[in-house]
C-alpha positions in Angstrom: -0.2 0.0 -0.1 2.9 2.4 0.6 3.7 2.7 -3.1 0.1 4.3 -3.6 0.8 7.1 -1.1 1.9 10.1 -2.7 2.9 12.3 0.2 4.7 11.6 3.2 3.7 8.3 5.2 4.1 10.8 8.4 1.2 12.9 9.6 2.8 15.2 12.1 3.4 19.2 11.2 7.1 18.8 10.9 6.9 16.0 8.6 4.1 17.2 6.5 5.9 20.7 6.1 9.3 18.9 5.1 7.5 16.7 2.5 6.5 19.7 0.5 9.8 21.5 1.1 8.6 24.2 3.5 9.6 25.3 6.6 7.5 27.1 9.1 8.0 30.9 9.1 6.8 33.8 11.4 5.3 35.9 8.7 3.0 33.0 7.2 0.5 34.0 10.3 -0.3 37.2 8.3 -0.7 35.4 4.9 -3.9 33.7 5.8 -7.3 35.1 6.0 -7.2 35.3 9.9 -4.1 37.2 9.6 -5.1 39.7 7.0 -8.1 40.4 9.1 -5.9 41.0 11.8 -4.0 43.6 10.3 -7.0 45.4 9.1 -8.3 45.2 12.6 -5.1 46.7 13.8 -5.2 49.5 11.4 -8.5 50.2 12.3 -7.6 50.2 16.2 -4.4 52.3 15.5 -6.8 55.1 13.5 -9.4 55.1 16.3 -6.7 55.6 19.0 -5.1 58.3 17.1 -8.3 60.2 16.3 -9.4 59.8 19.7 -6.3 61.1 21.2 -6.6 64.2 18.9 -10.3 64.9 19.4 -10.2 64.3 23.1 -7.0 65.4 24.6 -6.4 67.8 21.8 -2.7 66.4 21.1 -0.6 67.2 18.3 -0.8 65.4 15.2 2.6 63.9 15.7 2.0 62.4 18.8 -1.9 61.2 17.6 0.4 59.4 14.6 2.8 57.9 17.1 -0.2 56.6 19.6 -1.8 55.3 16.6 1.1 53.3 15.0 1.9 52.1 18.9 -2.1 50.9 19.1 -1.6 49.3 15.6 1.3 47.0 16.8 0.2 46.1 20.0 -3.3 45.2 18.6 -1.5 43.1 15.7 0.7 41.4 18.4 -2.2 40.4 20.5 -4.1 39.2 17.7 -1.3 37.2 16.6 -0.8 35.7 19.8 -4.5 34.8 20.2 -4.3 33.2 16.6 -1.1 31.4 17.5 -2.6 29.7 20.4 -5.8 28.9 18.8 -4.1 26.9 16.1 -1.5 25.4 18.7 -4.8 24.1 20.8 -6.5 22.8 17.6 -3.2 21.1 16.6 -2.7 19.6 20.0 -5.9 18.0 19.7 -5.2 15.9 16.6 -4.0 12.5 17.3 -0.8 11.8 15.3 -0.8 8.3 14.4 2.4 8.1 12.2 5.1 10.6 13.6 8.4 11.1 12.0 11.8 10.4 13.4 13.9 13.6 13.6 17.7 13.4 12.5 20.7 14.1 14.7 20.4 17.7 13.5 16.5 17.8 14.4 15.5 18.1 11.3 12.4 15.8 9.9 13.5 12.6 8.1 11.1 11.4 5.7 10.6 7.7 4.6 
């Protein structure tokens, strides 16, 4: 039956990525739909924070822009952490039936 399998016979995350020649990258979280929505939400939060600071406090435009950029960064970081933890929780619930055996250098060995 193994000769009919096109992909790796292992089903854990490391082996699946190594099978198609990919390595996990931190920016990949922003490439999916949830990541793009996080960036848009962060931009909206940053604009809202900057406008509210300018209108309510009456601060300078440069301070409002700085606070907006900071709110954007903090919002994206918080949403990214939530996204990462949600995926880790979902992946932890999956049962790995055929784990791969890592090489001595820690890379996945397929086959």
